C-alpha positions as CSV (number, residue, x, y, z in Angstrom):
1,M,-35.3,-23.2,-36.2
2,K,-38.5,-24.8,-35.4
3,K,-37.9,-28.1,-35.6
4,Y,-35.8,-27.4,-32.3
5,L,-39.1,-26.1,-29.7
6,P,-40.8,-29.8,-28.9
7,I,-37.3,-31.1,-27.5
8,L,-36.2,-27.9,-26.0
9,A,-39.7,-27.6,-24.2
10,L,-39.7,-31.2,-23.1
11,G,-36.3,-30.9,-21.9
12,F,-37.1,-27.8,-19.8
13,L,-39.9,-29.6,-18.4
14,F,-38.3,-33.0,-17.6
15,T,-35.6,-30.3,-15.0
16,F,-38.3,-29.0,-13.5
17,H,-39.9,-32.3,-12.9
18,A,-36.7,-33.7,-11.6
19,Q,-36.3,-31.1,-9.3
20,E,-39.4,-29.8,-8.4
21,K,-39.6,-31.7,-4.7
22,D,-37.3,-29.4,-3.8
23,L,-38.7,-26.2,-5.2
24,D,-40.9,-24.2,-3.1
25,S,-44.6,-23.9,-3.9
26,I,-44.6,-20.7,-6.0
27,A,-41.8,-22.4,-8.3
28,Q,-44.0,-25.6,-7.9
29,Q,-47.1,-23.4,-9.1
30,L,-45.0,-21.2,-11.8
31,T,-43.6,-25.0,-13.7
32,E,-47.3,-26.4,-13.6
33,K,-48.1,-23.3,-15.4
34,I,-45.7,-23.8,-17.9
35,T,-46.3,-27.6,-18.1
36,R,-49.7,-26.7,-19.2
37,S,-49.2,-23.4,-21.4
38,K,-47.8,-22.9,-25.2
39,E,-45.5,-20.4,-26.9
40,G,-45.8,-17.0,-25.8
41,Q,-48.2,-17.5,-22.8
42,K,-44.8,-20.3,-21.9
43,L,-42.5,-18.1,-22.5
44,K,-44.4,-15.5,-19.9
45,W,-44.1,-18.2,-17.0
46,M,-40.7,-19.1,-18.3
47,D,-39.8,-15.7,-17.5
48,S,-41.4,-15.4,-14.0
49,L,-39.8,-18.8,-12.9
50,T,-36.7,-17.4,-13.9
51,N,-36.7,-14.5,-12.3
52,Y,-38.3,-15.9,-9.2
53,S,-35.4,-17.9,-8.9
54,F,-32.6,-15.4,-9.6
55,H,-33.6,-13.6,-6.9
56,Q,-34.2,-16.4,-4.6
57,G,-31.0,-17.4,-5.2
58,F,-30.8,-21.0,-3.9
59,L,-33.5,-22.1,-6.5
60,A,-31.3,-20.8,-9.4
61,N,-29.3,-22.6,-12.1
62,D,-27.3,-22.6,-15.7
63,S,-29.5,-24.7,-17.5
64,L,-32.6,-23.0,-16.2
65,F,-31.3,-19.4,-17.6
66,S,-30.0,-21.1,-20.6
67,Q,-33.7,-22.7,-21.9
68,T,-35.6,-19.4,-20.9
69,V,-33.1,-17.5,-23.3
70,E,-33.2,-19.8,-26.2
71,W,-37.2,-20.1,-25.9
72,A,-36.8,-15.9,-25.8
73,L,-34.8,-16.5,-28.8
74,K,-37.2,-18.7,-30.9
75,L,-40.1,-16.3,-29.9
76,D,-37.7,-13.4,-31.1
77,S,-38.2,-12.2,-28.0
78,I,-35.3,-10.4,-28.7
79,D,-35.4,-8.2,-25.0
80,L,-36.9,-10.6,-22.8
81,A,-33.6,-13.2,-24.0
82,A,-31.4,-10.5,-23.1
83,R,-32.9,-9.8,-19.3
84,Q,-32.7,-13.2,-19.0
85,L,-29.2,-13.5,-20.4
86,T,-28.0,-10.7,-18.1
87,N,-29.1,-12.6,-15.5
88,Q,-27.5,-15.8,-16.2
89,L,-23.9,-13.8,-16.8
90,N,-24.7,-12.0,-13.1
91,F,-25.7,-15.5,-11.9
92,L,-22.6,-17.3,-12.8
93,N,-20.4,-14.2,-12.3
94,I,-21.6,-13.5,-8.3
95,Y,-23.3,-16.6,-7.0
96,E,-21.4,-19.5,-8.5
97,G,-18.5,-17.8,-9.2
98,K,-17.5,-18.7,-12.5
99,P,-16.7,-16.0,-14.6
100,H,-15.1,-18.1,-17.6
101,E,-18.7,-19.8,-18.2
102,S,-20.1,-16.5,-17.9
103,L,-17.7,-15.5,-20.6
104,E,-18.7,-18.6,-22.9
105,R,-22.7,-17.7,-22.7
106,F,-21.9,-14.4,-23.7
107,Q,-19.9,-15.2,-26.4
108,E,-23.1,-17.6,-27.6
109,H,-25.0,-14.7,-27.9
110,E,-22.7,-12.4,-29.0
111,G,-24.9,-11.4,-31.7
112,L,-28.4,-10.7,-29.8
113,V,-26.0,-7.6,-28.5
114,D,-27.2,-5.7,-32.1
115,Q,-30.8,-6.7,-32.3
116,I,-31.5,-4.8,-28.5
117,K,-33.9,-1.8,-28.4
118,D,-33.7,-0.8,-24.9
119,P,-30.7,1.0,-23.7
120,Q,-31.3,-0.1,-20.5
121,T,-31.3,-3.7,-21.3
122,K,-28.4,-3.1,-23.5
123,G,-26.4,-1.8,-20.7
124,Q,-27.2,-3.6,-18.5
125,L,-26.0,-7.0,-20.6
126,L,-22.9,-5.4,-21.4
127,L,-22.3,-4.4,-17.8
128,N,-22.6,-7.8,-16.7
129,F,-20.0,-9.1,-19.4
130,A,-17.3,-6.5,-18.6
131,D,-18.0,-7.9,-15.0
132,A,-17.0,-11.2,-16.3
133,C,-14.0,-9.9,-18.2
134,Y,-12.9,-8.2,-15.0
135,Y,-13.2,-11.4,-12.4
136,T,-11.0,-13.4,-15.1
137,H,-8.4,-10.6,-14.6
138,Q,-9.2,-8.9,-18.3
139,Y,-9.1,-5.8,-16.8
140,Q,-8.5,-3.6,-20.0
141,K,-10.8,-5.5,-22.4
142,S,-13.3,-5.3,-19.1
143,I,-12.7,-0.8,-19.0
144,D,-13.1,-0.8,-22.9
145,Y,-16.4,-2.5,-22.3
146,Y,-17.5,-0.4,-19.4
147,N,-16.7,2.9,-21.6
148,I,-19.4,1.2,-24.1
149,V,-22.0,1.0,-21.2
150,E,-21.1,4.9,-20.1
151,E,-21.6,6.1,-23.3
152,I,-24.9,3.9,-24.2
153,A,-26.0,5.4,-20.3
154,Q,-24.8,9.3,-21.4
155,S,-26.7,9.3,-24.4
156,N,-30.0,7.9,-22.9
157,H,-30.2,9.8,-19.9
158,L,-29.6,6.6,-17.8
159,E,-27.9,7.8,-14.7
160,Q,-27.9,5.2,-12.2
161,L,-26.3,2.6,-15.2
162,V,-23.6,5.6,-15.5
163,A,-22.6,6.1,-12.1
164,L,-22.2,1.5,-12.2
165,A,-20.2,1.6,-15.1
166,K,-18.0,4.6,-13.3
167,L,-17.6,2.7,-10.0
168,Y,-16.7,-1.2,-12.0
169,R,-14.4,0.8,-13.9
170,G,-12.7,2.4,-10.9
171,E,-12.2,-1.3,-9.9
172,S,-10.2,-1.9,-13.3
173,Y,-8.9,0.8,-13.2
174,S,-6.9,-0.1,-9.9
175,F,-6.4,-3.2,-10.8
176,N,-4.8,-2.1,-13.7
177,G,-2.4,0.2,-11.8
178,N,-4.1,3.2,-13.2
179,F,-5.2,4.9,-9.8
180,V,-5.3,7.8,-10.8
181,E,-8.4,7.2,-13.5
182,S,-9.8,5.2,-10.7
183,S,-10.0,7.7,-8.2
184,K,-11.6,9.9,-10.6
185,D,-14.3,7.3,-11.3
186,Y,-15.1,6.4,-7.7
187,Q,-15.2,10.2,-6.9
188,E,-17.9,10.8,-9.5
189,A,-20.1,7.1,-9.1
190,I,-20.4,8.8,-5.1
191,R,-21.4,11.8,-6.6
192,L,-24.1,10.3,-8.8
193,F,-25.2,7.9,-6.1
194,K,-25.2,10.9,-3.7
195,K,-27.9,12.4,-6.4
196,A,-29.7,9.7,-6.8
197,N,-30.0,8.6,-3.1
198,D,-28.9,5.5,-3.7
199,S,-27.1,4.4,-0.3
200,N,-26.3,0.9,-0.9
201,N,-24.1,1.7,-3.7
202,L,-23.0,4.9,-2.3
203,L,-21.6,2.9,0.3
204,A,-20.0,0.1,-1.9
205,A,-18.3,3.2,-4.0
206,Q,-17.0,5.0,-0.8
207,S,-15.5,1.8,0.2
208,S,-13.9,1.3,-3.0
209,L,-12.1,4.6,-3.0
210,A,-11.0,4.7,1.0
211,T,-9.4,0.6,0.1
212,L,-7.6,2.5,-3.4
213,Y,-6.9,5.2,-1.0
214,A,-5.3,3.3,2.3
215,Q,-3.3,1.2,-0.5
216,N,-1.4,4.5,-1.6
217,G,-0.7,5.2,1.8
218,F,-3.3,8.3,2.0
219,F,-4.5,7.3,5.0
220,S,-6.1,10.1,6.5
221,E,-8.1,10.7,3.4
222,A,-9.4,7.0,3.6
223,K,-10.5,7.5,7.1
224,S,-12.4,10.5,6.4
225,I,-14.2,8.8,3.6
226,R,-15.2,6.2,5.8
227,D,-16.2,8.5,8.6
228,E,-18.9,9.7,6.0
229,A,-19.8,5.9,5.1
230,I,-20.2,4.9,8.6
231,I,-22.9,7.8,10.0
232,I,-25.0,6.9,6.6
233,A,-24.8,2.8,7.3
234,E,-26.1,3.7,10.7
235,K,-29.1,5.6,9.6
236,M,-29.6,3.0,7.3
237,H,-29.2,-0.1,10.4
238,N,-26.8,-1.6,7.9
239,V,-24.8,-3.7,10.2
240,E,-23.1,-5.4,6.7
241,H,-21.7,-2.5,5.6
242,L,-20.3,-0.8,9.2
243,V,-18.1,-4.4,9.6
244,P,-15.8,-4.5,6.5
245,I,-15.9,-0.7,7.2
246,Y,-14.3,-0.8,11.0
247,F,-11.8,-4.0,9.9
248,N,-10.3,-1.7,7.4
249,N,-10.1,1.2,9.4
250,A,-8.3,-1.4,11.8
251,T,-5.9,-2.5,8.8
252,D,-5.1,0.6,8.0
253,A,-4.0,2.0,11.9
254,R,-2.1,-1.2,11.7
255,K,0.1,0.3,8.7
256,E,0.7,3.2,10.7
257,G,1.2,1.8,14.1
258,K,-1.5,2.7,15.6
259,L,-2.0,-0.3,17.9
260,Q,-4.9,1.1,20.5
261,E,-6.8,2.2,17.1
262,W,-6.2,-1.2,15.5
263,I,-7.7,-2.9,18.3
264,E,-10.4,-0.4,19.0
265,N,-11.6,-0.9,15.8
266,L,-11.6,-4.8,15.2
267,L,-13.7,-4.7,18.2
268,L,-16.2,-2.1,16.9
269,A,-15.8,-4.9,13.8
270,D,-16.7,-8.0,16.0
271,H,-19.3,-6.2,17.6
272,Y,-21.6,-5.3,14.8
273,L,-20.6,-9.5,13.3
274,D,-22.7,-9.9,16.5
275,L,-25.1,-7.8,15.5
276,S,-25.4,-9.1,11.9
277,E,-27.0,-12.9,10.4
278,R,-24.8,-13.0,8.1
279,T,-21.5,-13.8,9.8
280,G,-19.9,-16.8,7.7
281,Y,-16.3,-16.0,6.6
282,A,-16.0,-12.4,8.4
283,K,-16.5,-13.6,12.1
284,P,-12.9,-16.4,12.3
285,V,-10.9,-13.3,10.4
286,V,-11.6,-10.8,12.7
287,L,-11.3,-13.0,15.9
288,S,-7.9,-14.1,14.7
289,T,-6.5,-10.6,13.9
290,L,-7.9,-9.7,17.3
291,V,-6.1,-12.7,18.9
292,E,-3.0,-11.0,16.5
293,A,-3.4,-7.6,17.7
294,Y,-3.4,-8.3,22.1
295,A,-0.5,-10.6,21.4
296,T,1.4,-7.9,19.9
297,I,0.7,-5.5,22.4
298,K,1.8,-8.3,25.3
299,D,-1.6,-8.5,26.7
300,Q,-1.9,-12.1,27.2
301,P,-5.1,-12.3,29.1
302,K,-7.4,-10.8,25.7
303,A,-5.3,-12.5,23.5
304,E,-5.9,-16.2,25.4
305,A,-9.6,-15.2,25.6
306,A,-9.9,-14.2,22.4
307,F,-8.4,-17.0,20.8
308,E,-11.0,-19.1,23.3
309,K,-13.9,-17.1,21.4
310,L,-12.4,-18.4,18.7
311,Q,-12.6,-21.8,19.1
312,N,-15.9,-22.1,20.5
313,Y,-17.1,-20.2,17.3
314,Y,-16.3,-23.1,14.9
315,T,-18.0,-25.5,17.9
316,D,-21.0,-23.6,18.4
317,E,-22.0,-22.3,14.8
318,G,-20.6,-25.5,13.5
319,L,-19.4,-24.0,10.1
320,P,-16.7,-25.1,7.7
321,F,-13.1,-24.3,9.5
322,D,-10.8,-22.0,8.4
323,E,-7.5,-22.7,8.8
324,I,-5.7,-20.1,7.9
325,S,-6.8,-17.6,10.0
326,F,-6.8,-20.4,12.8
327,I,-3.5,-21.2,12.5
328,N,-2.6,-17.3,12.2
329,A,-4.3,-17.0,16.2
330,Q,-2.4,-19.8,17.3
331,K,0.7,-18.8,15.8
332,Y,0.5,-15.4,17.7
333,L,-0.3,-16.8,20.6
334,A,2.4,-19.3,20.8
335,R,4.8,-16.1,20.9
336,S,3.4,-14.5,23.1
337,Q,3.5,-17.3,25.6
338,N,7.3,-17.7,24.6
339,K,6.8,-21.0,23.0
340,L,9.2,-19.8,20.2
341,Q,9.8,-23.6,18.3
342,S,6.0,-23.8,18.4
343,A,5.3,-20.3,17.1
344,L,8.0,-20.9,14.5
345,T,5.9,-23.9,13.2
346,L,2.7,-22.7,12.7
347,G,4.8,-19.6,11.4
348,L,6.1,-22.3,8.6
349,Q,2.7,-23.8,8.2
350,H,0.9,-20.3,8.2
351,L,3.1,-18.9,5.3
352,K,2.8,-22.5,2.9
353,K,-1.3,-22.0,3.5
354,L,-0.5,-17.8,2.5
355,K,1.7,-18.8,-0.9
356,E,-1.0,-20.7,-2.3
357,G,-3.2,-17.4,-2.5
358,E,-2.2,-14.1,-3.8
359,N,-2.3,-11.9,-0.7
360,F,1.0,-10.4,-1.0
361,E,0.5,-8.3,2.1
362,E,-0.4,-11.1,4.5
363,I,2.8,-12.7,3.0
364,M,4.9,-10.2,3.6
365,N,3.9,-9.9,7.5
366,A,3.9,-13.9,7.7
367,E,7.8,-13.3,6.4
368,K,8.8,-10.6,9.1
369,F,6.7,-12.9,11.7
370,L,9.3,-15.6,11.2
371,S,12.5,-13.2,10.6
372,E,11.3,-12.0,14.0
373,V,11.4,-15.4,16.0
374,Y,14.4,-16.9,14.3
375,D,15.7,-13.9,15.8
376,L,14.2,-14.3,19.4
377,L,15.7,-18.3,18.4
378,H,19.2,-16.8,18.0
379,Q,19.2,-17.8,14.6
380,P,20.2,-15.0,12.5
381,Q,21.2,-17.1,9.5
382,Q,17.6,-18.3,9.2
383,A,16.1,-15.0,9.9
384,Y,18.1,-13.0,7.0
385,P,16.4,-15.0,4.6
386,H,12.8,-14.8,5.8
387,Y,13.3,-10.7,6.3
388,K,15.3,-10.5,2.9
389,S,11.3,-11.6,1.5
390,Y,9.7,-9.4,3.8
391,A,11.7,-6.1,2.6
392,T,11.6,-7.2,-1.0
393,I,7.7,-7.2,-0.9
394,R,7.2,-4.2,1.3
395,D,9.5,-2.4,-1.2
396,S,7.6,-3.7,-4.0
397,V,3.8,-3.5,-3.1
398,M,3.8,0.3,-4.5
399,D,5.4,2.5,-7.0
400,V,6.3,5.3,-6.2
401,Q,5.3,7.2,-9.1
402,K,1.7,5.9,-9.4
403,I,1.6,7.2,-5.6
404,N,2.9,10.8,-6.7
405,A,0.5,10.9,-9.8
406,L,-2.5,9.7,-7.3
407,S,-1.4,12.7,-4.7
408,F,-1.4,15.4,-7.4
409,Y,-4.9,14.1,-8.8
410,Q,-6.0,14.6,-5.1
411,T,-4.0,17.9,-4.6
412,L,-5.6,19.1,-8.3
413,Y,-9.5,17.6,-7.0
414,E,-9.3,19.3,-3.4
415,T,-7.8,22.4,-5.0
416,E,-9.9,23.1,-7.2
417,K,-12.9,22.2,-5.2
418,R,-11.7,25.1,-2.9
419,D,-11.2,27.4,-5.7
420,A,-14.8,27.4,-6.9
421,K,-16.0,28.0,-3.6
422,I,-14.3,31.0,-2.4
423,A,-15.1,32.0,-6.4
424,V,-18.8,31.4,-5.9
425,Q,-18.7,33.9,-1.9
426,E,-16.6,36.7,-3.8
427,N,-18.8,37.0,-6.3
428,E,-21.8,36.9,-4.2
429,I,-20.5,39.5,-1.4
430,A,-19.3,41.5,-4.6
431,L,-23.0,41.5,-6.0
432,L,-24.3,42.8,-2.3
433,D,-21.8,45.3,-1.7
434,A,-21.2,46.7,-4.9
435,Q,-23.1,49.8,-4.8
436,N,-22.4,50.9,-1.4
437,K,-18.7,50.1,-0.7
438,I,-17.0,50.8,-4.2
439,K,-15.3,54.1,-2.9
440,K,-14.5,52.9,0.1
441,Q,-13.0,50.1,-2.1
442,W,-10.6,51.8,-3.6
443,L,-8.9,53.5,-0.3
444,W,-8.9,50.1,0.8
445,F,-6.8,49.0,-1.9
446,G,-4.6,51.8,-2.6
447,G,-3.9,52.0,1.1
448,L,-3.6,48.3,1.5
449,G,-1.5,48.4,-2.0
450,L,0.5,50.9,-1.1
451,A,1.7,49.2,2.4
452,F,2.1,45.8,0.3
453,L,4.5,47.7,-2.0
454,F,6.5,48.5,1.5
455,G,6.4,45.4,3.3
456,A,7.3,43.7,0.1
457,I,10.5,46.2,-0.6
458,L,11.3,45.5,3.3
459,L,10.7,41.4,3.3
460,A,12.5,41.2,-0.5
461,R,15.5,42.9,1.6
462,S,15.3,41.2,5.0
463,R,15.0,37.7,2.8
464,N,17.9,38.5,0.8
465,Q,20.0,39.5,3.3
466,A,19.1,36.4,5.3
467,Q,20.4,34.1,2.1
468,R,23.1,35.8,1.9
469,D,24.5,35.4,5.7
470,K,23.1,32.0,5.1
471,Q,25.1,31.1,1.9
472,L,28.3,33.1,4.2
473,Q,27.7,30.4,6.7
474,E,27.6,27.4,4.8
475,R,30.5,28.8,2.8
476,F,32.6,29.1,5.4
477,S,31.5,25.6,7.2
478,Q,32.0,24.1,4.2
479,E,35.7,25.3,3.7
480,L,36.2,24.4,7.7
481,I,35.5,20.9,6.2
482,Q,37.5,21.1,3.2
483,S,40.3,22.6,5.5
484,Q,40.0,20.2,8.0
485,E,40.2,17.3,5.5
486,E,43.4,18.7,4.2
487,Q,44.8,19.2,7.1
488,Q,44.1,15.5,8.5
489,T,45.4,14.2,5.4
490,R,48.9,16.1,5.5
491,V,49.0,14.9,9.4
492,S,48.2,11.1,8.2
493,R,50.9,11.4,5.8
494,E,53.4,12.8,8.1
495,L,52.6,9.9,10.8
496,H,52.8,7.5,7.9
497,D,56.4,8.2,6.4
498,S,57.9,9.4,8.8
499,V,56.8,8.8,12.7
500,G,55.9,5.4,11.0
501,Q,59.1,4.5,9.4
502,K,60.9,5.7,12.3
503,L,58.5,2.9,14.7
504,M,59.2,0.5,12.0
505,L,62.8,0.8,12.2
506,L,62.2,0.5,16.0
507,T,60.5,-2.8,15.8
508,K,63.2,-4.7,13.4
509,K,65.8,-3.2,16.5
510,T,63.6,-4.8,18.9
511,K,63.1,-8.0,17.4
512,S,67.3,-8.3,17.1
513,L,67.6,-7.9,21.2
514,G,64.9,-10.7,21.7
515,N,63.3,-8.9,24.3
516,P,59.6,-10.3,23.8
517,D,58.0,-7.4,25.8
518,M,59.6,-5.0,24.1
519,E,58.9,-6.1,20.2
520,Q,54.9,-6.6,21.5
521,L,55.0,-2.8,22.7
522,A,56.8,-1.2,19.2
523,T,54.6,-3.7,17.2
524,N,51.4,-2.3,19.1
525,T,52.6,0.8,18.5
526,L,53.0,0.8,15.1
527,E,49.6,-0.7,14.8
528,E,48.1,1.9,16.7
529,L,50.0,4.7,14.7
530,R,48.4,3.4,11.2
531,S,45.1,3.2,12.8
532,I,45.1,6.7,13.8
533,S,46.6,7.3,10.7
534,R,43.7,5.4,8.9
535,G,41.2,7.5,10.9
536,L,42.6,11.0,9.7
537,H,42.6,10.1,5.8
538,P,41.8,6.1,4.8
539,S,44.2,5.8,2.5
540,I,42.4,2.7,1.1
541,I,39.8,5.0,-1.1
542,E,42.7,5.8,-3.2
543,K,44.2,2.2,-3.5
544,L,40.8,-0.1,-3.9
545,G,37.9,3.0,-4.3
546,V,35.1,4.7,-2.3
547,T,33.0,1.1,-2.8
548,A,35.5,-1.2,-0.9
549,A,36.7,1.4,1.5
550,I,33.1,1.6,2.6
551,D,32.5,-2.3,2.7
552,N,36.3,-2.4,4.8
553,L,34.3,-0.1,7.1
554,I,31.2,-1.7,7.7
555,Q,33.1,-5.3,7.8
556,E,35.5,-3.4,10.6
557,I,32.4,-2.4,12.7
558,D,30.8,-5.8,12.2
559,A,33.6,-7.6,13.2
560,N,34.2,-5.5,16.6
561,T,30.7,-5.2,17.7
562,E,27.4,-7.3,18.1
563,L,25.5,-5.5,15.2
564,F,24.5,-7.7,12.3
565,F,24.7,-6.1,8.8
566,T,22.7,-6.7,5.9
567,V,24.6,-5.0,3.2
568,E,24.3,-4.9,-0.9
569,L,26.9,-2.3,-2.2
570,E,27.3,-1.7,-6.0
571,N,30.3,-0.3,-7.4
572,I,29.4,3.5,-7.7
573,D,33.6,4.0,-8.2
574,P,33.2,5.6,-11.8
575,Y,30.6,8.1,-11.1
576,L,32.4,9.9,-8.2
577,G,34.8,12.4,-8.4
578,R,38.0,12.4,-5.6
579,E,36.2,14.6,-2.9
580,S,32.8,13.4,-3.5
581,G,33.9,9.3,-2.7
582,L,35.8,11.5,0.3
583,H,32.8,12.8,1.9
584,L,30.4,10.0,0.6
585,Y,32.4,8.2,3.2
586,R,32.7,9.9,5.8
587,I,28.6,10.5,6.1
588,V,28.6,6.4,6.2
589,Q,31.6,6.7,8.8
590,E,29.5,9.2,11.1
591,L,26.1,7.4,10.5
592,L,28.0,3.8,11.5
593,N,29.4,6.0,14.5
594,N,26.2,7.4,15.3
595,M,24.4,4.0,15.0
596,V,27.3,2.2,17.6
597,K,27.1,4.9,20.3
598,H,22.9,6.2,20.2
599,S,21.0,3.2,18.6
600,Q,19.7,0.2,20.7
601,T,19.5,-1.8,17.3
602,K,20.8,-5.2,16.9
603,S,20.7,-5.4,12.9
604,A,20.8,-2.8,10.0
605,S,20.8,-3.4,6.4
606,I,23.0,-0.9,4.5
607,T,22.5,-0.9,0.7
608,L,24.5,1.5,-2.0
609,S,23.0,1.6,-5.7
610,L,22.9,3.3,-8.7
611,T,19.3,4.4,-9.9
612,K,20.2,6.8,-12.7
613,P,20.7,9.8,-12.6
614,N,21.6,9.3,-8.7
615,I,23.7,7.4,-6.3
616,L,21.5,6.1,-3.3
617,L,22.0,5.2,0.1
618,I,20.3,3.9,2.3
619,V,20.5,2.5,5.9
620,E,18.0,1.0,7.9
621,E,18.3,0.4,11.5
622,N,15.7,-2.6,13.2
623,N,13.9,-1.7,16.3
624,A,16.4,1.6,16.6
625,G,15.0,2.6,19.7
626,F,16.4,6.4,18.9
627,N,15.1,8.6,16.6
628,L,17.4,10.0,14.2
629,S,15.0,12.5,12.3
630,K,14.2,13.7,15.5
631,A,17.5,13.8,16.7
632,A,18.5,15.8,13.1
633,N,16.1,18.3,13.8
634,Q,16.9,19.3,17.5
635,S,20.5,18.5,17.7
636,N,23.5,21.2,17.6
637,S,26.2,19.0,17.9
638,L,29.0,18.9,15.4
639,G,28.3,15.6,14.0
640,M,24.8,16.2,12.7
641,K,25.9,19.4,11.3
642,T,28.7,17.9,9.8
643,L,26.8,15.4,8.1
644,R,24.5,18.0,6.6
645,E,27.5,20.2,5.7
646,R,29.0,17.8,4.2
647,T,25.9,16.5,1.8
648,K,25.5,20.1,0.7
649,I,28.9,20.4,-0.8
650,I,28.6,17.1,-3.1
651,G,24.5,18.2,-4.1
652,G,23.0,15.3,-2.3
653,Q,19.6,15.5,-0.1
654,L,19.8,13.6,3.3
655,T,16.5,12.3,5.1
656,F,15.5,10.5,8.2
657,E,12.6,8.4,8.0
658,P,11.3,7.0,10.7
659,L,9.5,3.6,9.8
660,E,7.4,1.8,13.2
661,K,10.6,0.8,15.4
662,N,12.6,1.2,12.4
663,M,14.9,4.2,11.0
664,V,15.8,4.9,7.3
665,T,18.3,7.0,6.8
666,K,18.5,8.1,2.7
667,L,21.1,9.8,0.9
668,T,20.3,10.5,-2.6
669,I,23.5,12.2,-5.0
670,P,22.8,13.2,-8.5
671,I,25.1,11.8,-10.8
672,S,25.9,14.9,-12.6
673,N,27.1,17.0,-8.9
674,A,29.2,13.8,-7.7
675,L,31.5,13.4,-10.8
676,Q,32.0,17.8,-10.7
677,S,33.8,17.3,-7.3
């Protein structure tokens, strides 16, 4: 191997002589020392130059690191070679954005790892290799190597390295879908960074945890963490951290429909960007979002002012044009100015650009924008595909099981922390007061025990009586509904079999008389009678089944109103008993009647599906203008009571969930209950 040393040195010097005009004075001095030195002294100056170039950033290059690593290996300086290989991986991962090349460099020198003596050096090298796996989306492999780094760090009491391994592993767990482990790692990293007074990494860990919570819908927890981060960043005068904190707060406020908070946080992000020396890509994104926010609340002057500021930014700063942010601002401004055709063109262009990347939430918002513009242009056929794409992305953004798991962990963590605090406080009180208060405690405990016993007996009796009264009331209501259905069925059949037959004969008679007016009157009367009979008892259920009956009901309302329905009905007839099917039909009928009478919606989606072990009905009203959830809790109307009683009869669960301006009604029926009734 020694025969390659002169060639390696010659190549190294040639590289730096060629770049000498571009190097600053310190780099030039180090390069000259390298030229005049040999063996170990040369390696010393090469190491210095590589370190200096790495920290300067703009002076570093891949070949510089490679030659330093190779020279160190030739001279058996293993730890120095490992440190420079670590810098090389970091440079390729972060500064160059070439993690695949970083993987290649590590694999070329993978045998070096076992020869490294210093645990800190070994841990840092493996940490940067794990980072490369993370950046190339090999999340499980990155987790495996972060585990190795953590094991090395803990064995050698390197707490800072432990904290970094946990922080970065938390990112991998998040992208791998394991939100519980991600949350654990972030919280432990935060604890370690606080202990070490490492404010910069503490802010990074808090930001990551807040983002994880926000992604899973825990907006209040995310805001609480960011509020703590804001205090730390302000004490440090760290405006670079304040910008993303406020922008992420704005993003969460938008998701929650808090439009004023959305704008306030965007203005704060813009303010700290003005104080920062590095605005870069963030400035057009913030200004574009400000245009969108002002346009959303229909504040035309401020929307136009923000757009003008965005235009001037490119002119004044002379920076590369951020086309996606600019188009986004243009389309919202055009819609607020009622230039709908222009807004449509820009919206389609914006969506096409977004689909070149992987930001699904932005794609979702772009699909929703196009659906709304098509609706304003009175083109529902074109609006529907975009609304469907929006709904599909929205529903698939988060896995409910993972949300529940994270919620469980968060609750468990907070409960354990609270219980531990209470236990410590109780122990301290007991130690201080034990000698003086033991007799008094026995008296108090005895008295309280008796009072609690009598109180518990009275409470149990009261609750049992209230439960019995409630059960009697529910049974009465259910029997009343059942009686009504039976009575309506009987009346319907009598109308059909008796009065209906006679009216049919009368219709035939009038036709034979040749009197058009009498014939029309008889025909209309017969049709009204049939309509009343169908309303009293929908015989279509017995003929075609519940699913077809519900579809027929929706189509009838669709034909006789201005409502636009999106319908997805799965055949659930085999999983419903006779009574359950009738009750489900009546529930859908009542919900649609409420929609027609009270809601201001122009479009709605109805989904009936089999998601074993349940049957699921979802009715979503767009721009409802009527808070059904509030009405359900406050109203004493017979309709709402009947809805709830019918739901109880079939053992289901009915919920009303407001979503921005929309209203979602969900009915869940266990199949086991549906088949029995």
